[in-house]
N, CA, C and O atoms as CSV, one atom per row, in Angstrom:
chain,resi,resn,atom,element,x,y,z
A,1,MET,N,N,0.844,-1.178,0.000
A,1,MET,CA,C,0.000,0.000,0.000
A,1,MET,C,C,0.885,1.235,0.000
A,1,MET,O,O,1.792,1.344,0.825
A,2,GLU,N,N,0.641,2.146,-0.892
A,2,GLU,CA,C,1.409,3.381,-1.004
A,2,GLU,C,C,0.941,4.380,0.057
A,2,GLU,O,O,-0.242,4.437,0.392
A,3,THR,N,N,1.864,5.145,0.566
A,3,THR,CA,C,1.510,6.209,1.496
A,3,THR,C,C,1.685,7.543,0.787
A,3,THR,O,O,2.510,7.672,-0.117
A,4,SER,N,N,0.921,8.514,1.195
A,4,SER,CA,C,1.052,9.831,0.578
A,4,SER,C,C,2.214,10.571,1.224
A,4,SER,O,O,2.570,10.328,2.377
A,5,LEU,N,N,2.784,11.465,0.463
A,5,LEU,CA,C,3.921,12.260,0.927
A,5,LEU,C,C,3.488,13.680,1.197
A,5,LEU,O,O,2.547,14.173,0.573
A,6,PRO,N,N,4.164,14.348,2.122
A,6,PRO,CA,C,3.894,15.784,2.264
A,6,PRO,C,C,4.193,16.484,0.939
A,6,PRO,O,O,5.207,16.200,0.301
A,7,GLU,N,N,3.349,17.362,0.541
A,7,GLU,CA,C,3.499,18.020,-0.755
A,7,GLU,C,C,4.758,18.864,-0.856
A,7,GLU,O,O,5.200,19.183,-1.960
A,8,ASP,N,N,5.338,19.230,0.273
A,8,ASP,CA,C,6.511,20.103,0.187
A,8,ASP,C,C,7.836,19.348,0.081
A,8,ASP,O,O,8.885,19.992,0.042
A,9,TYR,N,N,7.839,18.017,0.034
A,9,TYR,CA,C,9.073,17.289,-0.296
A,9,TYR,C,C,9.347,17.466,-1.771
A,9,TYR,O,O,8.430,17.444,-2.592
A,10,HIS,N,N,10.615,17.641,-2.106
A,10,HIS,CA,C,10.966,17.795,-3.509
A,10,HIS,C,C,12.362,17.201,-3.756
A,10,HIS,O,O,13.208,17.197,-2.862
A,11,PRO,N,N,12.587,16.705,-4.965
A,11,PRO,CA,C,13.895,16.141,-5.284
A,11,PRO,C,C,15.007,17.151,-5.006
A,11,PRO,O,O,14.896,18.332,-5.337
A,12,GLY,N,N,16.068,16.662,-4.398
A,12,GLY,CA,C,17.195,17.518,-4.060
A,12,GLY,C,C,17.155,18.049,-2.643
A,12,GLY,O,O,18.145,18.595,-2.155
A,13,GLN,N,N,16.036,17.896,-1.984
A,13,GLN,CA,C,15.906,18.367,-0.612
A,13,GLN,C,C,16.742,17.492,0.315
A,13,GLN,O,O,16.738,16.268,0.187
A,14,ILE,N,N,17.452,18.108,1.237
A,14,ILE,CA,C,18.231,17.393,2.235
A,14,ILE,C,C,17.391,17.285,3.503
A,14,ILE,O,O,16.846,18.280,3.981
A,15,VAL,N,N,17.289,16.070,4.046
A,15,VAL,CA,C,16.528,15.808,5.261
A,15,VAL,C,C,17.401,14.970,6.190
A,15,VAL,O,O,18.518,14.598,5.832
A,16,TYR,N,N,16.893,14.678,7.370
A,16,TYR,CA,C,17.625,13.903,8.369
A,16,TYR,C,C,16.735,12.776,8.874
A,16,TYR,O,O,15.538,12.965,9.092
A,17,VAL,N,N,17.325,11.613,9.056
A,17,VAL,CA,C,16.599,10.451,9.551
A,17,VAL,C,C,17.409,9.799,10.667
A,17,VAL,O,O,18.630,9.942,10.727
A,18,MET,N,N,16.716,9.081,11.549
A,18,MET,CA,C,17.405,8.268,12.538
A,18,MET,C,C,17.624,6.907,11.906
A,18,MET,O,O,16.689,6.287,11.399
A,19,TYR,N,N,18.850,6.454,11.939
A,19,TYR,CA,C,19.223,5.199,11.310
A,19,TYR,C,C,19.745,4.255,12.378
A,19,TYR,O,O,20.665,4.587,13.125
A,20,ARG,N,N,19.145,3.073,12.440
A,20,ARG,CA,C,19.608,2.061,13.396
A,20,ARG,C,C,20.606,1.149,12.725
A,20,ARG,O,O,20.417,0.738,11.580
A,21,ASN,N,N,21.662,0.837,13.436
A,21,ASN,CA,C,22.667,-0.087,12.945
A,21,ASN,C,C,22.026,-1.468,12.798
A,21,ASN,O,O,21.486,-1.989,13.774
A,22,PRO,N,N,22.069,-2.077,11.607
A,22,PRO,CA,C,21.419,-3.376,11.419
A,22,PRO,C,C,22.017,-4.489,12.293
A,22,PRO,O,O,21.316,-5.439,12.643
A,23,GLN,N,N,23.290,-4.381,12.644
A,23,GLN,CA,C,23.916,-5.409,13.475
A,23,GLN,C,C,23.674,-5.176,14.963
A,23,GLN,O,O,23.679,-6.123,15.749
A,24,THR,N,N,23.464,-3.925,15.350
A,24,THR,CA,C,23.265,-3.582,16.754
A,24,THR,C,C,22.072,-2.633,16.853
A,24,THR,O,O,22.232,-1.416,16.759
A,25,GLN,N,N,20.885,-3.189,17.041
A,25,GLN,CA,C,19.662,-2.394,17.014
A,25,GLN,C,C,19.585,-1.336,18.113
A,25,GLN,O,O,18.787,-0.403,18.013
A,26,SER,N,N,20.393,-1.465,19.151
A,26,SER,CA,C,20.354,-0.463,20.214
A,26,SER,C,C,21.186,0.772,19.874
A,26,SER,O,O,21.218,1.728,20.649
A,27,VAL,N,N,21.860,0.760,18.721
A,27,VAL,CA,C,22.680,1.889,18.301
A,27,VAL,C,C,21.973,2.620,17.162
A,27,VAL,O,O,21.637,2.023,16.139
A,28,ALA,N,N,21.754,3.909,17.352
A,28,ALA,CA,C,21.116,4.725,16.323
A,28,ALA,C,C,21.916,6.008,16.146
A,28,ALA,O,O,22.516,6.521,17.091
A,29,THR,N,N,21.912,6.512,14.930
A,29,THR,CA,C,22.569,7.778,14.632
A,29,THR,C,C,21.652,8.602,13.750
A,29,THR,O,O,20.717,8.083,13.142
A,30,ILE,N,N,21.928,9.870,13.691
A,30,ILE,CA,C,21.210,10.758,12.784
A,30,ILE,C,C,22.009,10.816,11.492
A,30,ILE,O,O,23.212,11.074,11.504
A,31,GLN,N,N,21.336,10.575,10.387
A,31,GLN,CA,C,21.997,10.572,9.089
A,31,GLN,C,C,21.339,11.583,8.158
A,31,GLN,O,O,20.117,11.730,8.137
A,32,GLU,N,N,22.164,12.265,7.402
A,32,GLU,CA,C,21.667,13.155,6.365
A,32,GLU,C,C,21.266,12.293,5.174
A,32,GLU,O,O,21.956,11.330,4.840
A,33,ALA,N,N,20.162,12.635,4.540
A,33,ALA,CA,C,19.681,11.900,3.367
A,33,ALA,C,C,19.130,12.907,2.370
A,33,ALA,O,O,18.818,14.045,2.719
A,34,ALA,N,N,19.018,12.471,1.135
A,34,ALA,CA,C,18.457,13.325,0.087
A,34,ALA,C,C,17.131,12.756,-0.387
A,34,ALA,O,O,16.964,11.540,-0.488
A,35,ILE,N,N,16.198,13.640,-0.674
A,35,ILE,CA,C,14.952,13.248,-1.331
A,35,ILE,C,C,15.255,13.237,-2.822
A,35,ILE,O,O,15.753,14.223,-3.364
A,36,VAL,N,N,14.956,12.128,-3.483
A,36,VAL,CA,C,15.251,11.982,-4.913
A,36,VAL,C,C,14.069,11.340,-5.623
A,36,VAL,O,O,13.184,10.768,-4.986
A,37,ASN,N,N,14.063,11.440,-6.948
A,37,ASN,CA,C,13.096,10.681,-7.731
A,37,ASN,C,C,13.488,9.215,-7.653
A,37,ASN,O,O,14.654,8.872,-7.853
A,38,ASP,N,N,12.532,8.353,-7.364
A,38,ASP,CA,C,12.814,6.923,-7.237
A,38,ASP,C,C,13.072,6.336,-8.622
A,38,ASP,O,O,12.175,6.346,-9.465
A,39,PRO,N,N,14.285,5.821,-8.877
A,39,PRO,CA,C,14.588,5.306,-10.210
A,39,PRO,C,C,13.830,4.023,-10.552
A,39,PRO,O,O,13.739,3.647,-11.720
A,40,TYR,N,N,13.288,3.353,-9.539
A,40,TYR,CA,C,12.585,2.090,-9.768
A,40,TYR,C,C,11.071,2.246,-9.841
A,40,TYR,O,O,10.372,1.349,-10.314
A,41,HIS,N,N,10.565,3.387,-9.372
A,41,HIS,CA,C,9.125,3.645,-9.363
A,41,HIS,C,C,8.865,5.064,-9.869
A,41,HIS,O,O,8.920,6.023,-9.098
A,42,PRO,N,N,8.588,5.191,-11.146
A,42,PRO,CA,C,8.347,6.526,-11.707
A,42,PRO,C,C,7.252,7.271,-10.932
A,42,PRO,O,O,6.309,6.668,-10.418
A,43,ASN,N,N,7.403,8.569,-10.867
A,43,ASN,CA,C,6.451,9.465,-10.204
A,43,ASN,C,C,6.405,9.294,-8.691
A,43,ASN,O,O,5.458,9.754,-8.053
A,44,GLN,N,N,7.416,8.636,-8.097
A,44,GLN,CA,C,7.499,8.517,-6.648
A,44,GLN,C,C,8.838,9.071,-6.184
A,44,GLN,O,O,9.804,9.141,-6.944
A,45,LEU,N,N,8.866,9.458,-4.933
A,45,LEU,CA,C,10.098,9.944,-4.330
A,45,LEU,C,C,10.687,8.864,-3.435
A,45,LEU,O,O,9.978,7.964,-2.982
A,46,ALA,N,N,11.980,8.959,-3.185
A,46,ALA,CA,C,12.683,8.019,-2.313
A,46,ALA,C,C,13.717,8.782,-1.499
A,46,ALA,O,O,14.085,9.910,-1.828
A,47,LEU,N,N,14.173,8.146,-0.437
A,47,LEU,CA,C,15.327,8.647,0.321
A,47,LEU,C,C,16.569,8.013,-0.272
A,47,LEU,O,O,16.580,6.817,-0.560
A,48,PHE,N,N,17.606,8.799,-0.455
A,48,PHE,CA,C,18.883,8.264,-0.907
A,48,PHE,C,C,19.865,8.430,0.229
A,48,PHE,O,O,20.228,9.543,0.609
A,49,ILE,N,N,20.292,7.284,0.768
A,49,ILE,CA,C,21.203,7.288,1.908
A,49,ILE,C,C,22.089,6.050,1.821
A,49,ILE,O,O,21.611,4.965,1.490
A,50,PHE,N,N,23.352,6.204,2.110
A,50,PHE,CA,C,24.321,5.095,2.033
A,50,PHE,C,C,24.308,4.449,0.644
A,50,PHE,O,O,24.364,3.224,0.527
A,51,ASP,N,N,24.236,5.259,-0.393
A,51,ASP,CA,C,24.239,4.784,-1.781
A,51,ASP,C,C,23.092,3.835,-2.095
A,51,ASP,O,O,23.212,2.995,-2.986
A,52,THR,N,N,21.991,3.958,-1.379
A,52,THR,CA,C,20.833,3.090,-1.570
A,52,THR,C,C,19.571,3.943,-1.600
A,52,THR,O,O,19.484,4.964,-0.919
A,53,PHE,N,N,18.595,3.514,-2.396
A,53,PHE,CA,C,17.299,4.173,-2.472
A,53,PHE,C,C,16.332,3.462,-1.524
A,53,PHE,O,O,16.214,2.237,-1.559
A,54,TYR,N,N,15.647,4.226,-0.681
A,54,TYR,CA,C,14.651,3.680,0.231
A,54,TYR,C,C,13.308,4.332,-0.066
A,54,TYR,O,O,13.222,5.558,-0.136
A,55,PRO,N,N,12.255,3.532,-0.242
A,55,PRO,CA,C,10.937,4.131,-0.443
A,55,PRO,C,C,10.532,4.923,0.798
A,55,PRO,O,O,10.837,4.524,1.922
A,56,ILE,N,N,9.868,6.013,0.597
A,56,ILE,CA,C,9.390,6.818,1.716
A,56,ILE,C,C,8.052,6.240,2.154
A,56,ILE,O,O,7.093,6.190,1.383
A,57,THR,N,N,8.009,5.805,3.408
A,57,THR,CA,C,6.783,5.233,3.967
A,57,THR,C,C,6.453,5.931,5.274
A,57,THR,O,O,7.234,6.734,5.784
A,58,ASN,N,N,5.289,5.612,5.801
A,58,ASN,CA,C,4.900,6.218,7.078
A,58,ASN,C,C,5.654,5.606,8.252
A,58,ASN,O,O,5.450,6.023,9.392
A,59,LYS,N,N,6.522,4.622,8.000
A,59,LYS,CA,C,7.339,4.028,9.062
A,59,LYS,C,C,8.642,4.795,9.275
A,59,LYS,O,O,9.381,4.515,10.218
A,60,LEU,N,N,8.923,5.752,8.410
A,60,LEU,CA,C,10.137,6.560,8.529
A,60,LEU,C,C,9.840,7.859,9.261
A,60,LEU,O,O,8.791,8.473,9.062
A,61,SER,N,N,10.758,8.262,10.094
A,61,SER,CA,C,10.675,9.580,10.724
A,61,SER,C,C,11.670,10.467,10.000
A,61,SER,O,O,12.883,10.295,10.122
A,62,ILE,N,N,11.146,11.407,9.253
A,62,ILE,CA,C,11.976,12.309,8.458
A,62,ILE,C,C,11.902,13.695,9.088
A,62,ILE,O,O,10.821,14.203,9.385
A,63,TYR,N,N,13.070,14.292,9.284
A,63,TYR,CA,C,13.148,15.608,9.911
A,63,TYR,C,C,13.751,16.602,8.931
A,63,TYR,O,O,14.681,16.272,8.195
A,64,ARG,N,N,13.228,17.801,8.923
A,64,ARG,CA,C,13.678,18.821,7.976
A,64,ARG,C,C,15.003,19.450,8.375
A,64,ARG,O,O,15.738,19.945,7.520
A,65,THR,N,N,15.314,19.435,9.663
A,65,THR,CA,C,16.574,20.024,10.120
A,65,THR,C,C,17.289,19.053,11.052
A,65,THR,O,O,16.668,18.181,11.660
A,66,ARG,N,N,18.593,19.217,11.152
A,66,ARG,CA,C,19.372,18.390,12.082
A,66,ARG,C,C,18.905,18.650,13.511
A,66,ARG,O,O,18.861,17.724,14.322
A,67,GLU,N,N,18.554,19.898,13.830
A,67,GLU,CA,C,18.109,20.236,15.178
A,67,GLU,C,C,16.837,19.465,15.542
A,67,GLU,O,O,16.727,18.950,16.654
A,68,GLU,N,N,15.877,19.381,14.615
A,68,GLU,CA,C,14.657,18.610,14.872
A,68,GLU,C,C,14.997,17.142,15.108
A,68,GLU,O,O,14.443,16.510,16.008
A,69,ALA,N,N,15.901,16.605,14.307
A,69,ALA,CA,C,16.299,15.205,14.449
A,69,ALA,C,C,16.994,14.966,15.782
A,69,ALA,O,O,16.745,13.956,16.440
A,70,GLU,N,N,17.862,15.886,16.182
A,70,GLU,CA,C,18.573,15.731,17.451
A,70,GLU,C,C,17.614,15.813,18.633
A,70,GLU,O,O,17.781,15.092,19.617
A,71,GLU,N,N,16.623,16.674,18.549
A,71,GLU,CA,C,15.636,16.776,19.607
A,71,GLU,C,C,14.845,15.477,19.726
A,71,GLU,O,O,14.624,14.982,20.831
A,72,ALA,N,N,14.422,14.928,18.599
A,72,ALA,CA,C,13.694,13.653,18.599
A,72,ALA,C,C,14.582,12.525,19.119
A,72,ALA,O,O,14.120,11.655,19.859
A,73,TYR,N,N,15.846,12.544,18.733
A,73,TYR,CA,C,16.802,11.527,19.204
A,73,TYR,C,C,16.880,11.548,20.739
A,73,TYR,O,O,16.842,10.502,21.386
A,74,GLN,N,N,16.990,12.751,21.304
A,74,GLN,CA,C,17.051,12.873,22.757
A,74,GLN,C,C,15.776,12.380,23.420
A,74,GLN,O,O,15.827,11.770,24.488
A,75,ASP,N,N,14.618,12.644,22.789
A,75,ASP,CA,C,13.346,12.168,23.331
A,75,ASP,C,C,13.297,10.642,23.370
A,75,ASP,O,O,12.778,10.062,24.324
A,76,TYR,N,N,13.838,9.986,22.333
A,76,TYR,CA,C,13.780,8.537,22.241
A,76,TYR,C,C,14.911,7.840,22.991
A,76,TYR,O,O,14.693,6.802,23.615
A,77,PHE,N,N,16.114,8.400,22.936
A,77,PHE,CA,C,17.279,7.699,23.451
A,77,PHE,C,C,17.991,8.415,24.593
A,77,PHE,O,O,18.907,7.856,25.196
A,78,GLY,N,N,17.583,9.642,24.896
A,78,GLY,CA,C,18.297,10.425,25.903
A,78,GLY,C,C,17.937,10.107,27.304
A,78,GLY,O,O,18.478,10.707,28.232
């Protein structure tokens, strides 16, 4: 099932996400990511991070600024 995106996301926009280490789930960091056109799904946007495209879903917490991401990080892990 596709989720709708906020209308103000646009290709080239830099955002921040919390990324959990796949080997150690208790370790999370804030990572910068880019909003891009999804090369595998025309007319959709994706996150580009670590040289990989990730579909944008409602399971992702995307922050517009590093400060917002850091505040959320402290709320969850601080």
